[in-house]
C-alpha positions in Angstrom: 122.5 140.8 58.3 120.3 142.4 55.6 121.9 141.9 52.2 124.1 139.2 53.6 123.9 135.8 51.9 124.4 132.6 54.0 124.7 129.0 53.0 123.7 126.6 55.8 124.2 122.9 55.6 122.0 120.6 57.6 119.5 123.5 57.9 116.4 121.2 58.1 117.1 120.2 61.7 119.3 120.7 64.7 122.1 123.2 64.8 121.6 124.1 61.1 117.9 124.9 61.6 118.6 126.9 64.7 121.3 128.9 62.9 119.0 129.5 59.9 116.2 130.8 62.1 118.6 133.0 64.1 120.1 134.5 61.0 116.7 134.9 59.2 115.5 136.9 62.2 118.4 139.3 61.5 117.3 139.7 57.9 119.9 137.5 56.1 119.3 135.7 52.9 119.4 132.0 53.7 120.1 129.1 51.4 119.5 125.8 53.2 121.0 122.7 51.5 120.0 119.2 52.3 119.1 116.0 50.4 115.6 115.9 51.9 113.5 118.0 49.4 110.2 117.5 51.2 111.5 118.4 54.6 113.6 121.3 53.2 110.6 122.9 51.6 108.7 122.5 54.9 111.5 124.1 56.9 111.7 127.0 54.4 108.0 127.8 54.9 108.3 127.4 58.6 111.2 129.8 58.8 109.4 132.3 56.6 106.3 132.2 58.8 108.2 132.4 62.0 110.6 135.2 61.0 108.7 137.2 58.4 111.8 136.9 56.2 110.9 135.7 52.7 114.5 135.4 51.5 114.8 131.8 52.5 115.6 129.1 49.9 116.1 125.4 49.8 118.5 123.7 47.4 118.9 120.0 47.0 122.4 118.7 47.7 123.5 115.1 48.5 126.5 115.8 50.7 127.7 112.2 50.2 128.0 112.8 46.5 130.8 115.2 45.3 129.1 115.5 41.9 126.0 116.9 43.6 128.2 119.4 45.6 129.8 120.5 42.3 126.4 121.0 40.7 125.1 123.0 43.6 128.2 125.3 43.7 128.0 125.9 39.9 124.3 126.8 40.2 124.8 128.9 43.3 127.5 131.0 41.6 125.2 131.7 38.7 122.3 132.7 41.0 124.2 134.7 43.6 127.3 136.7 43.1 128.2 136.9 46.8 128.6 134.7 49.8 129.1 136.1 53.3 128.6 133.1 55.5 129.2 129.3 55.0 127.8 127.5 58.0 128.8 123.9 58.2 126.4 121.9 60.4 125.2 118.8 58.5 125.9 115.4 60.1 124.7 111.8 60.0 125.1 109.0 62.4 124.2 105.6 60.8 124.4 102.6 63.0 126.3 100.5 60.4 129.3 101.1 58.2 128.4 102.6 54.9 130.3 103.9 51.9 129.7 106.7 49.4 129.8 105.9 45.6 133.4 107.1 45.8 134.3 104.4 48.3 134.7 106.8 51.3 133.3 105.9 54.7 130.0 107.8 54.9 130.3 109.6 58.2 133.7 111.0 57.3 132.4 112.0 53.9 129.2 113.8 55.0 130.2 115.2 58.4 133.6 116.5 57.3 134.7 116.0 53.7 131.6 117.6 52.2 132.2 120.7 54.1 135.8 120.8 53.1 134.7 120.5 49.4 132.1 123.3 49.8 134.6 125.7 51.4 137.3 124.8 48.8 134.9 125.3 45.8 133.4 128.5 47.3 136.7 130.0 48.4 137.0 132.5 45.6 133.5 133.8 46.2 134.1 134.1 49.9 137.2 136.1 49.2 135.5 138.4 46.8 132.6 138.9 49.2 134.9 139.7 52.2 134.4 140.3 55.0 133.0 136.8 55.1 133.0 133.9 57.5 133.1 130.1 57.6 131.8 128.6 60.8 132.0 124.9 61.5 130.2 123.0 64.3 132.5 120.4 65.9 131.9 119.4 69.5 133.4 119.6 73.0 136.8 121.3 72.8 138.3 119.7 75.9 137.6 116.3 74.4 138.5 117.0 70.8 141.9 118.5 71.7 143.1 114.9 72.4 141.8 113.6 69.1 144.0 112.2 66.3 143.5 111.0 62.7 145.3 108.2 60.9 145.5 109.5 57.4 146.4 106.0 56.2 143.2 104.6 57.5 140.5 107.1 56.5 137.8 104.3 56.2 138.6 102.8 59.6 139.3 99.3 58.2 139.3 97.7 61.6 137.3 98.1 64.8 134.7 100.5 63.2 131.9 101.8 65.3 129.8 104.9 64.5 130.7 106.8 67.6 134.4 106.4 66.9 133.8 107.5 63.3 131.8 110.5 64.4 134.5 111.6 66.8 137.1 111.3 64.1 135.1 113.4 61.7 134.7 116.0 64.4 138.5 116.1 64.9 138.8 116.5 61.2 136.5 119.5 61.2 138.5 121.2 63.9 141.7 120.6 61.9 140.0 121.9 58.8 138.7 125.0 60.5 142.1 125.9 61.9 143.9 125.1 58.6 141.4 127.2 56.6 142.0 130.1 58.9 145.7 129.9 58.3 145.4 129.6 54.6 142.9 132.5 54.4 144.9 134.8 56.7 144.7 138.4 55.4 141.9 137.8 52.9 139.1 139.1 55.0 137.6 135.6 55.3 137.5 134.2 58.9 137.2 130.5 59.9 136.1 129.4 63.4 134.8 126.2 64.9 132.4 125.9 67.8 130.6 123.7 70.4 126.9 124.2 69.8 125.6 123.4 73.2 122.6 121.1 73.8 120.5 121.7 70.7 117.6 119.5 69.7 118.4 117.4 66.6 117.4 114.3 64.5 120.9 112.8 64.8 119.8 109.9 66.9 116.9 108.8 64.6 118.8 105.7 63.5 119.6 104.5 67.0 117.9 101.4 68.3 114.4 102.2 69.8 115.5 101.5 73.3 118.3 104.1 73.1 115.9 106.5 71.3 113.6 106.5 74.3 116.3 107.9 76.5 117.6 110.4 73.9 114.1 111.7 73.3 113.6 112.2 77.0 116.9 114.0 77.2 116.2 116.2 74.2 113.1 117.6 76.0 115.6 119.5 78.1 117.6 120.8 75.0 117.1 124.1 73.4 116.0 125.0 69.8 118.4 127.9 69.7 122.1 128.0 68.9 123.4 131.3 70.1 127.0 130.6 69.4 126.6 129.8 65.7 124.5 132.9 65.2 127.0 135.0 67.1 129.9 133.7 65.0 128.0 134.3 61.8 126.6 137.8 62.6 128.3 139.6 65.4 130.6 142.5 64.6 132.6 141.5 67.7 134.1 138.6 65.9 134.4 140.0 62.4 138.2 139.9 62.4 138.7 136.9 64.8 139.8 133.7 63.1 141.3 130.4 63.9 139.5 130.0 67.3 137.4 127.5 69.1 134.2 128.9 70.6 131.9 127.7 73.3 129.0 129.8 74.8 129.9 132.7 72.5 133.5 132.9 73.9 136.8 131.7 72.6 138.2 128.8 74.7 141.8 127.8 75.4 142.2 124.9 72.9 145.4 122.9 73.4 145.6 120.1 70.8 148.2 117.4 70.4 151.7 118.5 69.4 151.3 117.1 65.9 148.0 119.0 65.3 149.3 121.5 62.8 151.3 118.9 60.8 148.3 116.5 60.5 145.9 119.4 59.7 148.1 120.4 56.8 148.4 116.8 55.6 144.7 116.3 56.0 144.1 119.3 53.7 146.1 117.7 51.0 144.5 114.3 51.6 141.0 115.9 51.4 141.7 117.5 48.0 142.6 114.0 46.8 139.6 112.3 48.3 137.2 114.8 47.1 138.6 114.9 43.5 139.5 118.6 43.7 143.0 118.4 42.4 
């Protein structure tokens, strides 16, 4: 991965951090983006120390703010003239319903829509840097294949709960990954989604303390590595494979609902509108 440039969202913890460390060990140039400047700086120093790779950088981006995403992309294009890997991992799980300044439900905005916006705005650079890859963490394929999205109720006006919102955002990421693969067919840019396995993360930090006790105990059994994400980002075995769902470094048989392709295409158009990219 030497001379390869990788943007990693959510790189300060969980799957993002695990991916950053794995790719840094292979010699890649890593740009970690997050809204936590202090933690981001700490993680950069930690990865440099652990891997001996000094080409690790942090850039502040608030993924709930499309203006912040635009600013980052503009600055990145001035600083780097290539992009080989866009690794979409960032996620939040607040316990109450929140909205971005654009009026979008926050879990949907951060977990899915921010990654759509990044890929959309960086698409030309990904194409010019080909072969390049977009990898997007989602979840358990055999659960997500039954997922659906009501495009007329993006903000979940009724019966909101954070788990339902998180599941819906995960379904959106799968649809996005497959739709991106279709739209980039023949360009040398691949797009795949994956189940990360049991990786330690900070995602449950907003849970009630009683639940956190159990999740903290459970996470003691989790790993700090994410082999599947590193495999998808770096392995020559998957350089030309696109539009697949991976688990344990293998493509799985993903059989979504019959309306999957139609909704994925419609979601693409809706996402352009929501993110103000038209």
